[in-house]
MIDOLUM-422576 format. One record per residue (C-alpha): residue number from 1; residue in three letters; chain; y, x, z. Coordinates in pm, 1 decimal, padded with zeros to 6 digits. Each point is the difference from the previous one (the first is absolute). Layout:
BEGIN
+-----+-----+---+----------+----------+----------+
!   k !   r ! c !       c2 !       c1 !       c3 !
+-----+-----+---+----------+----------+----------+
! NUM ! ALA ! A !        Y !        X !        Z !
...
+-----+-----+---+----------+----------+----------+
***
This chain:
BEGIN
+-----+-----+---+----------+----------+----------+
!   k !   r ! c !       c2 !       c1 !       c3 !
+-----+-----+---+----------+----------+----------+
!   1 ! UNK ! A ! -01614.2 !  02879.0 !  03244.8 !
!   2 ! UNK ! A ! -00075.6 ! -00241.6 !  00287.0 !
!   3 ! UNK ! A !  00219.3 ! -00281.6 ! -00122.1 !
!   4 ! UNK ! A ! -00132.9 ! -00001.7 ! -00357.3 !
!   5 ! UNK ! A ! -00293.8 ! -00245.5 !  00048.2 !
!   6 ! UNK ! A !  00236.8 ! -00245.4 !  00165.3 !
!   7 ! UNK ! A !  00250.8 !  00042.0 ! -00283.4 !
!   8 ! UNK ! A ! -00269.1 ! -00059.5 ! -00262.9 !
!   9 ! UNK ! A ! -00126.1 ! -00305.4 !  00186.9 !
!  10 ! UNK ! A !  00353.0 ! -00133.3 !  00021.0 !
!  11 ! UNK ! A !  00053.8 !  00045.8 ! -00374.0 !
!  12 ! UNK ! A ! -00328.8 ! -00176.6 ! -00078.0 !
!  13 ! UNK ! A !  00099.8 ! -00288.5 !  00223.6 !
!  14 ! UNK ! A !  00339.9 ! -00025.0 ! -00173.0 !
!  15 ! UNK ! A ! -00163.0 ! -00007.4 ! -00344.7 !
!  16 ! UNK ! A ! -00245.7 ! -00267.0 !  00113.6 !
!  17 ! UNK ! A !  00284.7 ! -00209.9 !  00136.8 !
!  18 ! UNK ! A !  00191.3 !  00043.2 ! -00325.5 !
!  19 ! UNK ! A ! -00306.7 ! -00111.3 ! -00195.5 !
!  20 ! UNK ! A ! -00031.9 ! -00314.3 !  00211.5 !
!  21 ! UNK ! A !  00370.7 ! -00072.0 ! -00049.1 !
!  22 ! UNK ! A ! -00025.3 !  00043.9 ! -00375.7 !
!  23 ! UNK ! A ! -00313.1 ! -00212.7 ! -00018.9 !
!  24 ! UNK ! A !  00182.0 ! -00275.8 !  00184.6 !
!  25 ! UNK ! A !  00249.6 ! -00005.3 ! -00288.3 !
!  26 ! UNK ! A ! -00283.5 ! -00115.5 ! -00229.8 !
!  27 ! UNK ! A ! -00137.8 ! -00314.0 !  00170.6 !
!  28 ! UNK ! A ! -00175.0 ! -00125.9 ! -00312.0 !
!  29 ! UNK ! A ! -00212.4 !  00314.5 ! -00035.2 !
!  30 ! UNK ! A ! -00308.6 !  00087.1 !  00207.7 !
!  31 ! UNK ! A !  00009.5 !  00261.1 !  00277.6 !
!  32 ! UNK ! A ! -00059.9 !  00341.8 ! -00159.2 !
!  33 ! UNK ! A ! -00351.3 !  00127.5 !  00064.2 !
!  34 ! UNK ! A ! -00125.2 !  00357.3 !  00033.3 !
!  35 ! UNK ! A ! -00005.5 !  00232.2 ! -00299.2 !
!  36 ! UNK ! A ! -00351.8 !  00020.6 ! -00141.7 !
!  37 ! UNK ! A ! -00159.5 !  00340.7 ! -00046.3 !
!  38 ! UNK ! A ! -00008.9 ! -00039.3 ! -00379.3 !
!  39 ! UNK ! A !  00363.3 ! -00111.8 ! -00018.3 !
!  40 ! UNK ! A !  00103.2 !  00289.1 !  00224.4 !
!  41 ! UNK ! A ! -00183.8 !  00244.0 ! -00228.4 !
!  42 ! UNK ! A !  00179.1 ! -00131.5 ! -00309.6 !
!  43 ! UNK ! A !  00335.5 !  00004.6 !  00174.4 !
!  44 ! UNK ! A ! -00050.1 !  00353.8 !  00129.0 !
!  45 ! UNK ! A ! -00080.8 !  00121.2 ! -00351.7 !
!  46 ! UNK ! A !  00327.6 ! -00153.3 ! -00122.5 !
!  47 ! UNK ! A !  00216.6 !  00171.2 !  00262.5 !
!  48 ! UNK ! A !  00205.8 !  00269.7 ! -00168.1 !
!  49 ! UNK ! A ! -00119.8 ! -00094.1 ! -00349.2 !
!  50 ! UNK ! A !  00300.4 !  00030.9 ! -00230.9 !
!  51 ! UNK ! A ! -00160.1 ! -00201.3 ! -00281.7 !
!  52 ! UNK ! A !  00221.6 ! -00302.5 ! -00068.7 !
!  53 ! UNK ! A ! -00310.2 ! -00211.3 ! -00064.7 !
!  54 ! UNK ! A ! -00144.8 !  00057.4 !  00348.5 !
!  55 ! UNK ! A !  00146.1 ! -00320.0 !  00144.7 !
!  56 ! UNK ! A ! -00128.2 ! -00199.6 ! -00295.0 !
!  57 ! UNK ! A ! -00351.2 !  00138.0 !  00046.2 !
!  58 ! UNK ! A !  00004.3 ! -00077.4 !  00371.5 !
!  59 ! UNK ! A !  00115.5 ! -00356.2 ! -00066.5 !
!  60 ! UNK ! A ! -00294.3 ! -00043.5 ! -00238.5 !
!  61 ! UNK ! A ! -00255.5 !  00111.2 !  00260.2 !
!  62 ! UNK ! A !  00144.5 ! -00137.1 !  00326.1 !
!  63 ! UNK ! A !  00059.1 ! -00360.5 !  00096.1 !
!  64 ! UNK ! A !  00329.4 ! -00127.1 !  00135.3 !
!  65 ! UNK ! A ! -00164.6 ! -00029.0 !  00343.2 !
!  66 ! UNK ! A ! -00106.7 !  00364.8 ! -00009.2 !
!  67 ! UNK ! A !  00348.9 !  00109.6 ! -00102.0 !
!  68 ! UNK ! A !  00158.3 ! -00202.3 !  00280.9 !
!  69 ! UNK ! A ! -00248.8 !  00146.9 !  00248.2 !
!  70 ! UNK ! A !  00100.9 !  00350.4 ! -00109.6 !
!  71 ! UNK ! A !  00368.7 ! -00088.4 !  00027.4 !
!  72 ! UNK ! A ! -00041.2 ! -00098.3 !  00365.6 !
!  73 ! UNK ! A ! -00306.5 !  00188.2 !  00123.6 !
!  74 ! UNK ! A ! -00021.6 !  00307.4 ! -00219.6 !
!  75 ! UNK ! A !  00139.7 !  00348.1 !  00047.7 !
!  76 ! UNK ! A !  00354.3 !  00069.2 ! -00113.8 !
!  77 ! UNK ! A ! -00121.9 !  00142.6 ! -00330.7 !
!  78 ! UNK ! A ! -00233.4 ! -00295.6 ! -00057.5 !
!  79 ! UNK ! A !  00284.5 ! -00237.8 !  00076.8 !
!  80 ! UNK ! A !  00231.7 !  00150.2 ! -00261.1 !
!  81 ! UNK ! A ! -00257.1 !  00001.6 ! -00281.7 !
!  82 ! UNK ! A ! -00112.1 ! -00352.4 !  00093.3 !
!  83 ! UNK ! A !  00356.9 ! -00128.1 ! -00022.9 !
!  84 ! UNK ! A !  00031.3 !  00170.9 ! -00337.6 !
!  85 ! UNK ! A ! -00321.6 ! -00166.2 ! -00118.2 !
!  86 ! UNK ! A !  00129.6 ! -00340.7 !  00110.4 !
!  87 ! UNK ! A !  00246.5 !  00005.9 ! -00290.1 !
!  88 ! UNK ! A ! -00288.5 !  00004.1 ! -00250.5 !
!  89 ! UNK ! A ! -00216.4 ! -00286.4 !  00127.2 !
!  90 ! UNK ! A ! -00089.7 ! -00254.8 ! -00265.1 !
!  91 ! UNK ! A !  00101.3 ! -00279.7 !  00237.6 !
!  92 ! UNK ! A !  00286.2 !  00134.0 !  00214.6 !
!  93 ! UNK ! A !  00093.9 ! -00322.2 !  00179.9 !
!  94 ! UNK ! A ! -00224.4 !  00035.3 !  00306.9 !
!  95 ! UNK ! A !  00138.4 !  00344.9 !  00077.6 !
!  96 ! UNK ! A !  00370.3 ! -00061.5 ! -00062.9 !
!  97 ! UNK ! A !  00070.0 ! -00125.7 !  00356.6 !
!  98 ! UNK ! A ! -00145.9 !  00323.0 !  00136.9 !
!  99 ! UNK ! A !  00216.1 !  00211.7 ! -00230.3 !
! 100 ! UNK ! A !  00305.3 ! -00200.9 !  00107.8 !
! 101 ! UNK ! A ! -00090.5 !  00058.9 !  00364.8 !
! 102 ! UNK ! A ! -00041.3 !  00373.0 ! -00058.1 !
! 103 ! UNK ! A !  00365.8 !  00027.3 ! -00104.5 !
! 104 ! UNK ! A !  00055.7 !  00012.0 !  00375.8 !
! 105 ! UNK ! A ! -00272.6 !  00256.0 !  00070.0 !
! 106 ! UNK ! A !  00103.3 !  00283.5 !  00235.7 !
! 107 ! UNK ! A ! -00137.7 !  00252.3 ! -00251.9 !
! 108 ! UNK ! A !  00278.9 !  00047.9 ! -00256.5 !
! 109 ! UNK ! A ! -00241.0 !  00120.0 ! -00270.4 !
! 110 ! UNK ! A ! -00215.3 ! -00310.9 !  00044.6 !
! 111 ! UNK ! A !  00305.8 ! -00226.6 ! -00011.0 !
! 112 ! UNK ! A !  00130.3 !  00165.7 ! -00316.8 !
! 113 ! UNK ! A ! -00339.8 ! -00024.2 ! -00168.9 !
! 114 ! UNK ! A ! -00026.6 ! -00365.7 !  00104.1 !
! 115 ! UNK ! A !  00337.4 ! -00071.1 ! -00164.0 !
! 116 ! UNK ! A ! -00107.8 !  00169.5 ! -00323.5 !
! 117 ! UNK ! A ! -00337.7 ! -00175.8 ! -00004.0 !
! 118 ! UNK ! A !  00151.8 ! -00338.7 !  00077.9 !
! 119 ! UNK ! A !  00244.7 !  00022.2 ! -00289.4 !
! 120 ! UNK ! A ! -00265.3 !  00135.1 ! -00237.0 !
! 121 ! UNK ! A ! -00245.2 ! -00276.5 !  00091.5 !
! 122 ! UNK ! A !  00263.0 ! -00268.9 ! -00056.3 !
! 123 ! UNK ! A !  00097.3 !  00156.6 ! -00332.5 !
! 124 ! UNK ! A ! -00363.3 ! -00012.2 ! -00113.2 !
! 125 ! UNK ! A ! -00029.9 ! -00359.9 !  00117.7 !
! 126 ! UNK ! A !  00316.7 ! -00094.6 ! -00187.9 !
! 127 ! UNK ! A ! -00146.8 !  00137.1 ! -00321.8 !
! 128 ! UNK ! A ! -00316.2 ! -00203.3 !  00035.8 !
! 129 ! UNK ! A !  00035.6 ! -00353.3 ! -00145.9 !
! 130 ! UNK ! A ! -00102.4 ! -00277.6 !  00233.7 !
! 131 ! UNK ! A ! -00007.3 !  00209.9 !  00317.6 !
! 132 ! UNK ! A !  00235.7 ! -00226.3 !  00195.2 !
! 133 ! UNK ! A ! -00225.9 ! -00310.9 ! -00003.2 !
! 134 ! UNK ! A ! -00257.9 !  00201.2 !  00198.2 !
! 135 ! UNK ! A !  00234.7 !  00016.5 !  00298.5 !
! 136 ! UNK ! A ! -00107.2 ! -00194.4 !  00306.0 !
! 137 ! UNK ! A !  00262.2 ! -00268.1 !  00079.7 !
! 138 ! UNK ! A !  00264.4 !  00156.2 !  00223.2 !
! 139 ! UNK ! A ! -00131.5 !  00353.9 ! -00056.1 !
! 140 ! UNK ! A !  00302.4 !  00111.9 ! -00201.1 !
! 141 ! UNK ! A !  00242.3 ! -00156.0 !  00249.7 !
! 142 ! UNK ! A ! -00172.0 !  00169.1 !  00293.4 !
! 143 ! UNK ! A !  00006.3 !  00336.1 ! -00175.7 !
! 144 ! UNK ! A !  00368.4 ! -00046.4 ! -00090.9 !
! 145 ! UNK ! A !  00084.2 ! -00072.9 !  00364.1 !
! 146 ! UNK ! A ! -00175.8 !  00317.0 !  00110.4 !
! 147 ! UNK ! A !  00183.4 !  00206.4 ! -00261.0 !
! 148 ! UNK ! A !  00340.0 ! -00151.2 !  00083.4 !
! 149 ! UNK ! A ! -00064.2 !  00075.6 !  00368.2 !
! 150 ! UNK ! A ! -00073.0 !  00363.5 ! -00089.0 !
! 151 ! UNK ! A !  00315.2 !  00016.5 ! -00213.3 !
! 152 ! UNK ! A !  00206.0 ! -00134.7 !  00289.8 !
! 153 ! UNK ! A ! -00132.9 !  00265.8 !  00239.0 !
! 154 ! UNK ! A !  00276.6 !  00260.5 !  00001.5 !
! 155 ! UNK ! A ! -00222.9 !  00241.2 !  00192.6 !
! 156 ! UNK ! A ! -00191.2 !  00056.5 ! -00324.0 !
! 157 ! UNK ! A !  00121.1 !  00251.1 ! -00257.2 !
! 158 ! UNK ! A !  00220.7 ! -00148.5 ! -00274.0 !
! 159 ! UNK ! A ! -00250.7 !  00079.5 ! -00274.8 !
! 160 ! UNK ! A ! -00272.8 ! -00198.9 !  00178.5 !
! 161 ! UNK ! A !  00233.6 ! -00295.5 !  00056.7 !
! 162 ! UNK ! A !  00106.3 !  00013.6 ! -00364.5 !
! 163 ! UNK ! A ! -00365.2 !  00009.3 ! -00112.9 !
! 164 ! UNK ! A ! -00070.7 ! -00308.7 !  00212.3 !
! 165 ! UNK ! A !  00276.7 ! -00190.8 ! -00180.3 !
! 166 ! UNK ! A ! -00117.5 !  00122.4 ! -00339.7 !
! 167 ! UNK ! A ! -00344.7 ! -00131.4 !  00089.3 !
! 168 ! UNK ! A !  00149.9 ! -00339.3 !  00091.4 !
! 169 ! UNK ! A !  00167.9 ! -00014.0 ! -00339.1 !
! 170 ! UNK ! A ! -00326.0 !  00082.6 ! -00179.7 !
! 171 ! UNK ! A ! -00184.1 ! -00257.8 !  00208.3 !
! 172 ! UNK ! A !  00259.9 ! -00265.3 ! -00083.7 !
! 173 ! UNK ! A ! -00047.1 !  00061.3 ! -00371.1 !
! 174 ! UNK ! A ! -00380.4 ! -00010.3 !  00021.5 !
! 175 ! UNK ! A ! -00013.4 ! -00313.9 !  00215.7 !
! 176 ! UNK ! A !  00296.6 ! -00165.2 ! -00174.2 !
! 177 ! UNK ! A !  00174.0 ! -00041.6 !  00335.3 !
! 178 ! UNK ! A !  00348.5 !  00077.4 !  00124.6 !
! 179 ! UNK ! A !  00042.6 !  00206.1 !  00316.4 !
! 180 ! UNK ! A !  00368.2 !  00018.5 !  00089.4 !
! 181 ! UNK ! A !  00116.7 !  00297.5 !  00206.3 !
! 182 ! UNK ! A !  00171.1 ! -00041.4 !  00334.5 !
! 183 ! UNK ! A !  00371.9 !  00072.0 !  00031.5 !
! 184 ! UNK ! A ! -00056.0 !  00306.6 !  00225.7 !
! 185 ! UNK ! A ! -00215.2 !  00155.0 ! -00273.5 !
! 186 ! UNK ! A !  00268.8 ! -00067.4 ! -00259.4 !
! 187 ! UNK ! A !  00258.8 !  00166.6 !  00222.6 !
! 188 ! UNK ! A ! -00225.9 !  00284.9 !  00112.2 !
! 189 ! UNK ! A !  00171.2 !  00333.8 !  00057.6 !
! 190 ! UNK ! A ! -00258.3 !  00169.0 ! -00223.8 !
! 191 ! UNK ! A !  00109.5 ! -00061.9 ! -00361.5 !
! 192 ! UNK ! A ! -00356.7 !  00026.6 ! -00133.5 !
! 193 ! UNK ! A ! -00113.9 ! -00276.8 !  00236.2 !
! 194 ! UNK ! A !  00296.9 ! -00225.0 ! -00080.2 !
! 195 ! UNK ! A ! -00054.4 !  00055.6 ! -00372.7 !
! 196 ! UNK ! A ! -00369.8 ! -00088.4 !  00022.3 !
! 197 ! UNK ! A !  00089.4 ! -00313.1 !  00197.3 !
! 198 ! UNK ! A !  00254.7 ! -00102.1 ! -00264.9 !
! 199 ! UNK ! A ! -00267.5 !  00038.6 ! -00266.8 !
! 200 ! UNK ! A ! -00190.7 ! -00289.6 !  00160.1 !
! 201 ! UNK ! A !  00264.4 ! -00248.0 ! -00113.9 !
! 202 ! UNK ! A ! -00066.7 ! -00201.9 ! -00312.8 !
! 203 ! UNK ! A !  00226.2 ! -00277.8 ! -00131.1 !
! 204 ! UNK ! A !  00078.0 ! -00270.4 !  00080.4 !
! 205 ! UNK ! A !  00156.8 !  00110.4 !  00326.4 !
! 206 ! UNK ! A !  00072.0 ! -00234.2 !  00289.9 !
! 207 ! UNK ! A !  00356.0 ! -00042.6 !  00131.0 !
! 208 ! UNK ! A ! -00063.1 !  00210.2 !  00311.6 !
! 209 ! UNK ! A ! -00151.3 !  00274.9 ! -00215.2 !
! 210 ! UNK ! A !  00306.0 ! -00001.0 ! -00225.4 !
! 211 ! UNK ! A !  00226.1 !  00038.6 !  00302.8 !
! 212 ! UNK ! A ! -00199.3 !  00294.5 !  00134.3 !
! 213 ! UNK ! A ! -00004.1 !  00170.8 ! -00339.1 !
! 214 ! UNK ! A !  00374.1 ! -00053.8 ! -00046.3 !
! 215 ! UNK ! A !  00057.7 !  00172.6 !  00333.7 !
! 216 ! UNK ! A ! -00219.1 !  00295.4 ! -00100.2 !
! 217 ! UNK ! A !  00170.3 !  00019.4 ! -00340.2 !
! 218 ! UNK ! A !  00346.5 !  00026.5 !  00155.8 !
! 219 ! UNK ! A !  00187.0 !  00317.6 !  00095.9 !
! 220 ! UNK ! A ! -00173.0 !  00250.6 !  00224.9 !
! 221 ! UNK ! A ! -00364.2 !  00087.6 !  00021.9 !
! 222 ! UNK ! A ! -00217.8 !  00205.5 ! -00227.5 !
! 223 ! UNK ! A !  00131.9 ! -00018.3 ! -00360.0 !
! 224 ! UNK ! A ! -00347.5 ! -00021.3 ! -00156.4 !
! 225 ! UNK ! A ! -00097.9 ! -00287.9 !  00227.3 !
! 226 ! UNK ! A !  00332.6 ! -00171.1 ! -00076.1 !
! 227 ! UNK ! A ! -00062.2 !  00039.1 ! -00371.8 !
! 228 ! UNK ! A ! -00348.1 ! -00145.9 !  00033.2 !
! 229 ! UNK ! A !  00134.3 ! -00297.8 !  00196.9 !
! 230 ! UNK ! A !  00265.2 ! -00066.8 ! -00266.5 !
! 231 ! UNK ! A ! -00265.1 !  00023.1 ! -00269.8 !
! 232 ! UNK ! A ! -00216.4 ! -00251.0 !  00186.8 !
! 233 ! UNK ! A !  00290.0 ! -00244.5 !  00029.8 !
! 234 ! UNK ! A !  00070.6 !  00043.1 ! -00370.8 !
! 235 ! UNK ! A ! -00364.2 ! -00068.7 ! -00087.0 !
! 236 ! UNK ! A !  00012.8 ! -00315.5 !  00209.5 !
! 237 ! UNK ! A !  00304.9 ! -00116.5 ! -00198.4 !
! 238 ! UNK ! A ! -00185.0 !  00064.7 ! -00325.6 !
! 239 ! UNK ! A ! -00297.6 ! -00196.0 !  00130.5 !
! 240 ! UNK ! A !  00224.7 ! -00303.7 !  00041.1 !
! 241 ! UNK ! A !  00118.8 !  00029.2 ! -00361.2 !
! 242 ! UNK ! A !  00368.4 !  00063.7 !  00062.7 !
! 243 ! UNK ! A !  00202.9 !  00108.1 ! -00302.2 !
! 244 ! UNK ! A !  00202.8 !  00260.1 !  00189.3 !
! 245 ! UNK ! A !  00006.7 !  00167.0 !  00343.9 !
! 246 ! UNK ! A !  00194.2 ! -00204.5 !  00253.9 !
! 247 ! UNK ! A !  00327.6 !  00135.2 !  00138.1 !
! 248 ! UNK ! A ! -00173.1 !  00100.2 !  00326.0 !
! 249 ! UNK ! A ! -00282.4 !  00177.6 ! -00181.8 !
! 250 ! UNK ! A !  00241.5 !  00174.7 ! -00235.9 !
! 251 ! UNK ! A !  00195.3 !  00125.9 !  00301.6 !
! 252 ! UNK ! A ! -00315.3 !  00143.6 !  00154.3 !
! 253 ! UNK ! A ! -00089.7 !  00165.8 ! -00330.0 !
! 254 ! UNK ! A !  00345.9 !  00158.2 ! -00023.8 !
! 255 ! UNK ! A ! -00048.8 !  00130.1 !  00353.0 !
! 256 ! UNK ! A ! -00296.1 !  00213.7 ! -00106.5 !
! 257 ! UNK ! A !  00127.0 !  00090.6 ! -00348.4 !
! 258 ! UNK ! A !  00218.2 !  00279.5 !  00134.8 !
! 259 ! UNK ! A !  00007.1 !  00359.4 ! -00117.7 !
! 260 ! UNK ! A ! -00078.4 !  00135.1 !  00347.8 !
! 261 ! UNK ! A ! -00332.7 ! -00188.0 !  00019.4 !
! 262 ! UNK ! A ! -00326.5 !  00167.8 ! -00101.1 !
! 263 ! UNK ! A ! -00098.9 ! -00099.5 ! -00352.0 !
! 264 ! UNK ! A ! -00330.0 ! -00150.5 !  00117.0 !
! 265 ! UNK ! A !  00184.0 ! -00259.0 !  00209.9 !
! 266 ! UNK ! A !  00152.7 ! -00153.5 ! -00315.3 !
! 267 ! UNK ! A ! -00324.2 ! -00046.0 ! -00189.1 !
! 268 ! UNK ! A ! -00146.9 ! -00319.8 !  00154.7 !
! 269 ! UNK ! A !  00318.0 ! -00197.5 ! -00071.8 !
! 270 ! UNK ! A !  00034.7 !  00154.9 ! -00346.8 !
! 271 ! UNK ! A ! -00356.6 ! -00099.2 ! -00086.8 !
! 272 ! UNK ! A !  00082.7 ! -00356.9 !  00101.2 !
! 273 ! UNK ! A !  00332.8 ! -00006.3 ! -00185.1 !
! 274 ! UNK ! A ! -00171.9 !  00107.0 ! -00321.8 !
! 275 ! UNK ! A ! -00150.0 ! -00348.8 ! -00017.1 !
! 276 ! UNK ! A !  00329.9 ! -00186.2 !  00030.1 !
! 277 ! UNK ! A !  00201.1 ! -00092.5 ! -00312.1 !
! 278 ! UNK ! A !  00226.1 !  00291.8 ! -00106.9 !
! 279 ! UNK ! A !  00322.9 ! -00188.0 !  00066.5 !
! 280 ! UNK ! A ! -00107.0 ! -00078.6 !  00357.7 !
! 281 ! UNK ! A ! -00073.2 !  00359.1 !  00092.0 !
! 282 ! UNK ! A !  00238.4 !  00214.9 ! -00207.1 !
! 283 ! UNK ! A !  00255.3 !  00088.6 !  00269.9 !
! 284 ! UNK ! A ! -00271.7 !  00078.7 !  00255.9 !
! 285 ! UNK ! A ! -00195.2 !  00215.1 ! -00242.6 !
! 286 ! UNK ! A !  00317.0 !  00189.2 ! -00097.9 !
! 287 ! UNK ! A !  00054.9 !  00073.3 !  00367.9 !
! 288 ! UNK ! A ! -00352.3 !  00136.2 !  00035.6 !
! 289 ! UNK ! A !  00027.5 !  00213.4 ! -00313.3 !
! 290 ! UNK ! A !  00305.5 !  00173.1 !  00147.9 !
! 291 ! UNK ! A ! -00238.6 !  00168.8 !  00244.0 !
! 292 ! UNK ! A ! -00000.1 !  00378.7 ! -00049.7 !
! 293 ! UNK ! A ! -00380.5 !  00032.5 !  00005.4 !
! 294 ! UNK ! A ! -00128.7 ! -00023.9 ! -00361.4 !
! 295 ! UNK ! A ! -00323.1 ! -00149.7 !  00134.0 !
! 296 ! UNK ! A !  00182.7 ! -00331.9 !  00039.7 !
! 297 ! UNK ! A !  00087.1 ! -00020.9 ! -00369.6 !
! 298 ! UNK ! A ! -00350.9 !  00111.7 ! -00100.9 !
! 299 ! UNK ! A ! -00147.8 ! -00271.4 !  00219.6 !
! 300 ! UNK ! A !  00233.9 ! -00263.5 ! -00142.7 !
! 301 ! UNK ! A ! -00084.6 !  00098.8 ! -00357.3 !
! 302 ! UNK ! A ! -00374.0 ! -00027.2 !  00074.4 !
! 303 ! UNK ! A !  00042.4 ! -00327.3 !  00190.9 !
! 304 ! UNK ! A !  00195.5 ! -00149.7 ! -00289.6 !
! 305 ! UNK ! A ! -00269.0 !  00103.4 ! -00248.8 !
! 306 ! UNK ! A ! -00270.6 ! -00149.8 !  00217.3 !
! 307 ! UNK ! A !  00191.9 ! -00327.1 !  00025.7 !
! 308 ! UNK ! A !  00029.3 ! -00025.4 ! -00378.4 !
! 309 ! UNK ! A ! -00372.8 !  00068.0 ! -00034.7 !
! 310 ! UNK ! A ! -00090.3 ! -00266.1 !  00257.6 !
! 311 ! UNK ! A !  00224.4 ! -00261.6 ! -00162.8 !
! 312 ! UNK ! A ! -00140.6 !  00055.1 ! -00349.4 !
! 313 ! UNK ! A ! -00302.6 ! -00227.6 ! -00070.5 !
! 314 ! UNK ! A ! -00311.0 !  00208.0 ! -00057.9 !
! 315 ! UNK ! A ! -00105.1 ! -00214.5 ! -00297.0 !
! 316 ! UNK ! A !  00333.2 !  00016.8 ! -00180.4 !
! 317 ! UNK ! A ! -00037.0 !  00103.0 ! -00365.6 !
! 318 ! UNK ! A !  00123.6 !  00345.4 ! -00088.9 !
! 319 ! UNK ! A !  00339.8 ! -00021.2 ! -00173.3 !
! 320 ! UNK ! A ! -00005.6 !  00090.6 ! -00367.6 !
+-----+-----+---+----------+----------+----------+
***
């Protein structure tokens, strides 16, 4: 077909341009070099290998630089297995900006694998004591900005945007930082994105954050997101040591404790109420337990048991 060479050349040029764009998202990392013959051989052997340990083995034999080179300069198959291997590197920090950039890759499979590897790498880092002090000053903040920019890009699929926000939350916990979401993310039309943005909030909340959350917790909108917002406001009240929910908070709680709401939307506020004194929560809890889904009562029974366990000192003598 006469036009095929031109089409192939055009596709190659588009991929090269995409690689340059993605590399520009990682200014602290060096320009990706070519894939070495030995690295290419190892990557090719891994393509199509269904063994779950393949990525781990690749990470043990390839450097972060070789993996990045394969991500940008390798074939499509090499790119996917390299991104998978990135999740298993002993020191993931140098490669995390590249994984964040690849959330916006034009290849959907590469973007999805980058999201999975990014979250897996952060989970491994979170389980390693003392990993946060190794961060270069400003590295976590720069990575968080990149991830929040990806989450705000409504051209991306909702699952990729949600993964970006989940990565921000993991990063905040590792680096002991707070990365507040923007209001558009909190009010996003995609419930999964809005929910992941809400999960970034930790008490104490600022006055403007309380106002935004109160608006989200009011009538209208996705019921699960509303329930999460009410639960967050309740947790903030607990953080400040109040003895009972305020009148405004109680009104918001009553607004979601309705029989027509999905059971899951009641649970965040119920979990919070379980830690208030019984007299301060009784009428609200009774309202929740009128819900027709038995899952609500099962959750309340388990939440109450957990509260009793937490409040009992671990070194208390066993009663005779």
